[in-house]
C-alpha positions in Angstrom: -11.0 -21.1 15.6 -9.7 -19.4 12.6 -12.1 -18.4 9.8 -10.9 -19.4 6.3 -11.9 -17.2 3.4 -11.9 -18.7 -0.1 -10.8 -16.1 -2.6 -11.0 -16.9 -6.3 -8.6 -15.4 -8.6 -9.7 -14.0 -12.1 -9.4 -16.5 -15.0 -6.1 -16.3 -16.7 -5.6 -15.8 -20.5 -4.9 -19.5 -20.8 -8.2 -20.4 -19.2 -10.1 -18.0 -21.4 -8.5 -19.4 -24.6 -9.3 -23.0 -23.5 -12.9 -22.1 -22.8 -13.3 -20.4 -26.2 -11.9 -23.4 -28.0 -14.4 -25.6 -26.2 -17.3 -23.4 -27.1 -16.2 -23.3 -30.8 -15.9 -27.1 -30.9 -19.4 -27.4 -29.5 -20.7 -24.9 -32.0 -19.1 -26.9 -34.9 -20.7 -30.1 -33.7 -24.2 -28.6 -33.3 -26.7 -27.0 -35.7 -30.0 -25.1 -35.2 -31.8 -28.4 -35.9 -29.7 -30.3 -33.4 -28.0 -32.5 -36.0 -24.3 -32.8 -36.4 -22.4 -32.4 -39.7 -22.1 -36.2 -39.8 -25.9 -36.5 -39.7 -26.3 -33.9 -42.5 -23.7 -35.7 -44.6 -25.5 -39.0 -44.0 -28.8 -37.4 -45.1 -27.3 -36.1 -48.3 -25.7 -39.4 -49.1 -29.1 -41.1 -48.5 -30.8 -38.7 -50.8 -28.3 -39.3 -53.5 -28.7 -43.1 -53.2 -32.5 -42.7 -53.5 -32.1 -40.5 -56.6 -29.7 -43.0 -58.2 -32.1 -45.8 -57.5 -35.0 -43.9 -59.1 -32.9 -43.1 -62.2 -32.0 -46.8 -62.5 -35.7 -47.7 -62.2 -36.6 -45.3 -64.9 -33.9 -46.6 -67.2 -35.0 -50.2 -66.4 -38.6 -49.3 -67.3 -37.5 -47.6 -70.5 -35.5 -50.7 -71.6 -38.5 -53.0 -70.8 -40.9 -50.8 -72.7 -38.5 -50.6 -75.7 -38.1 -54.4 -75.8 -41.9 -55.0 -75.4 -42.7 -52.6 -78.2 -40.1 -54.1 -80.5 -41.4 -57.6 -79.8 -44.9 -56.4 -80.6 -43.7 -55.0 -83.9 -41.9 -58.2 -84.7 -45.0 -60.3 -83.9 -47.2 -58.1 -86.1 -44.7 -58.3 -88.9 -44.7 -62.1 -88.7 -48.4 -62.6 -88.6 -49.3 -59.9 -91.2 -49.5 -60.5 -94.9 -46.5 -59.2 -96.9 -47.2 -55.8 -98.3 -45.0 -53.6 -100.4 -44.5 -49.8 -100.5 -46.6 -49.8 -103.7 -49.4 -51.4 -101.9 -49.4 -48.6 -99.4 -49.5 -46.0 -102.2 -52.4 -47.9 -103.9 -54.3 -47.9 -100.6 -53.8 -44.2 -100.1 -55.0 -43.5 -103.6 -58.2 -45.5 -102.9 -58.8 -43.4 -99.8 -58.4 -40.2 -101.8 -60.8 -41.6 -104.4 -63.4 -42.4 -101.6 -63.0 -38.8 -100.2 -63.6 -37.3 -103.6 -66.6 -39.6 -104.2 -68.2 -38.7 -100.9 -67.7 -35.0 -101.5 -69.2 -35.2 -105.0 -72.2 -37.2 -103.7 -73.0 -35.2 -100.6 -71.7 -31.8 -101.6 -70.7 -31.2 -98.0 -67.3 -30.1 -99.2 -65.5 -29.3 -102.5 -64.3 -32.7 -103.8 -61.9 -30.9 -106.2 -60.0 -29.2 -103.3 -58.4 -32.0 -101.4 -55.5 -31.4 -99.0 -53.2 -34.2 -97.9 -51.5 -33.9 -94.5 -49.0 -36.5 -93.2 -46.5 -36.9 -90.5 -43.3 -38.9 -90.8 -44.0 -41.9 -93.0 -47.4 -40.4 -93.7 -45.8 -37.2 -95.0 -43.6 -39.2 -97.2 -46.6 -41.0 -98.7 -48.6 -37.8 -99.2 -45.7 -36.2 -101.0 -45.0 -39.2 -103.1 -48.6 -39.7 -104.3 -48.7 -36.0 -105.3 -45.6 -36.5 -107.5 -46.9 -39.7 -109.1 -50.1 -38.8 -111.0 -50.3 -42.2 -112.6 -51.2 -43.7 -109.3 -54.3 -41.4 -109.0 -55.1 -42.0 -112.6 -55.4 -45.7 -111.9 -58.3 -45.0 -109.5 -60.0 -42.3 -111.6 -58.8 -39.2 -109.7 -57.2 -36.2 -111.4 -54.1 -34.7 -109.9 -55.8 -31.3 -110.0 -58.1 -32.4 -107.2 -55.1 -32.1 -104.9 -54.7 -28.5 -103.9 -52.0 -28.9 -101.3 -49.7 -31.3 -99.5 -48.4 -30.8 -95.9 -45.4 -32.9 -95.1 -44.6 -32.8 -91.4 -41.1 -34.2 -90.5 -41.3 -36.5 -93.5 -38.5 -38.5 -95.1 -38.3 -36.8 -98.5 -35.0 -38.2 -99.7 -35.2 -42.0 -99.3 -32.0 -42.7 -101.3 -30.0 -40.8 -98.7 -30.7 -43.7 -96.3 -28.5 -45.9 -98.5 -25.6 -46.1 -96.1 -24.0 -49.1 -94.5 -25.6 -48.4 -91.1 -29.1 -47.4 -92.3 -29.5 -49.7 -95.2 -30.4 -52.8 -93.2 -32.4 -50.8 -90.6 -34.5 -48.6 -92.9 -34.2 -49.4 -96.6 -34.4 -53.2 -96.7 -37.3 -53.7 -94.2 -39.4 -51.0 -95.8 -38.5 -50.9 -99.5 -36.7 -54.1 -100.2 -33.2 -54.5 -101.7 -33.9 -53.2 -105.2 -32.3 -49.8 -105.8 -34.9 -49.1 -108.5 -37.6 -49.4 -105.9 -35.8 -47.0 -103.6 -35.8 -44.4 -106.4 -39.4 -45.0 -107.1 -40.3 -44.5 -103.5 -38.2 -41.4 -103.1 -40.1 -38.1 -103.4 -37.0 -36.2 -104.2 -36.2 -38.5 -107.2 -39.8 -38.3 -108.4 -39.6 -34.5 -108.2 -36.4 -34.3 -110.2 -37.8 -36.6 -112.9 -41.4 -35.4 -112.7 -43.6 -36.0 -115.7 -46.3 -33.4 -115.1 -46.2 -29.6 -115.1 -49.0 -29.4 -112.5 -48.2 -29.9 -108.9 -50.2 -28.9 -105.8 -48.9 -26.4 -103.3 -46.4 -27.8 -100.7 -45.9 -26.9 -97.1 -42.8 -28.7 -95.7 -42.7 -28.5 -91.8 -39.8 -30.0 -89.9 -39.3 -30.3 -86.1 -36.4 -28.3 -84.8 -34.8 -31.4 -83.3 -35.2 -33.5 -86.4 -31.7 -32.5 -87.4 -31.3 -35.4 -89.9 -34.3 -34.1 -91.8 -33.4 -30.4 -92.1 -31.1 -30.7 -95.1 -33.3 -32.9 -97.2 -36.3 -30.7 -96.4 -34.4 -27.7 -97.6 -33.3 -29.5 -100.8 -36.8 -30.6 -101.5 -38.2 -27.1 -101.1 -35.4 -25.7 -103.3 -36.2 -28.3 -106.0 -39.9 -27.4 -105.8 -38.9 -23.8 -106.4 -37.0 -24.8 -109.4 -40.2 -26.1 -110.9 -42.1 -22.9 -110.0 -44.2 -24.8 -107.5 -45.7 -22.7 -104.7 -44.1 -23.9 -101.6 -43.2 -22.9 -98.0 -40.7 -24.5 -95.6 -40.9 -24.0 -91.8 -38.7 -25.3 -89.0 -41.0 -25.5 -86.0 -39.0 -24.4 -82.8 -38.8 -26.5 -79.6 -40.3 -29.6 -81.1 -39.2 -33.2 -81.6 -40.3 -35.8 -84.1 -43.2 -36.8 -81.8 -44.1 -33.6 -80.0 -44.7 -31.7 -83.2 -47.7 -33.9 -83.9 -48.7 -34.6 -80.3 -49.1 -30.8 -79.8 -50.5 -30.2 -83.2 -52.7 -27.3 -82.2 -50.4 -25.8 -79.5 -49.3 -22.3 -80.4 -45.6 -21.6 -80.6 -44.6 -18.4 -78.9 -41.7 -17.9 -81.3 -43.8 -18.1 -84.4 -47.1 -17.0 -82.8 -48.8 -19.8 -84.6 -49.4 -23.6 -84.3 -48.8 -26.4 -86.8 -52.5 -26.7 -87.3 -52.8 -23.0 -88.1 -50.0 -23.3 -90.7 -51.8 -26.2 -92.3 -55.2 -24.5 -92.6 
């Protein structure tokens, strides 16, 4: 009986190349986590879909909030009594009168050193009442009682809103359709035609991102300088129209101060 011996020959170059190709293919289709490139791509796609859904949700919530707020404003406008810009000026003058009376009666503060601080429309009203001494005279308050006005991102040049786009949105609802009323409600116009030589100090602060207010703030400050009024103009860095007042006392690293510190 013959013994058969099985002798294996060494792998050829073709076999080695085929084995290397197989190993490389397996490595490409595997990862340390055990997932294939297809699984990773599917995970990335799923993450992008979720992010897109979240962005759509935020946008939907923003639109809903905007519509609700505008509806509330419309409802309040419909049920409220008609009031004019002059009514607001008169109401503010009565508030100043009350502050002066309380200071004089209690002596808790100097009633002849009143400072007015207003933001946005409030800054517009504070600036305007300081430039119209007859309004204070009507309630028995002298203009000299006002020592300073701080206008924060205020609309100081109302007549610049007289454009085709802004006229129906800003001028007509707030000031009516009479151009004479626009001029009367414009701090810049009142300053250019001022009837008194005594004006309080002015601090004009503008948020950095209120680009549409920078030019009129600069013009207003320059006009104040022409009347030898002590004034200062500051553009507060890294702020918007809302954040400048929401973070009233937050110190700015660029200026090493806060809006509140500038005011006081």
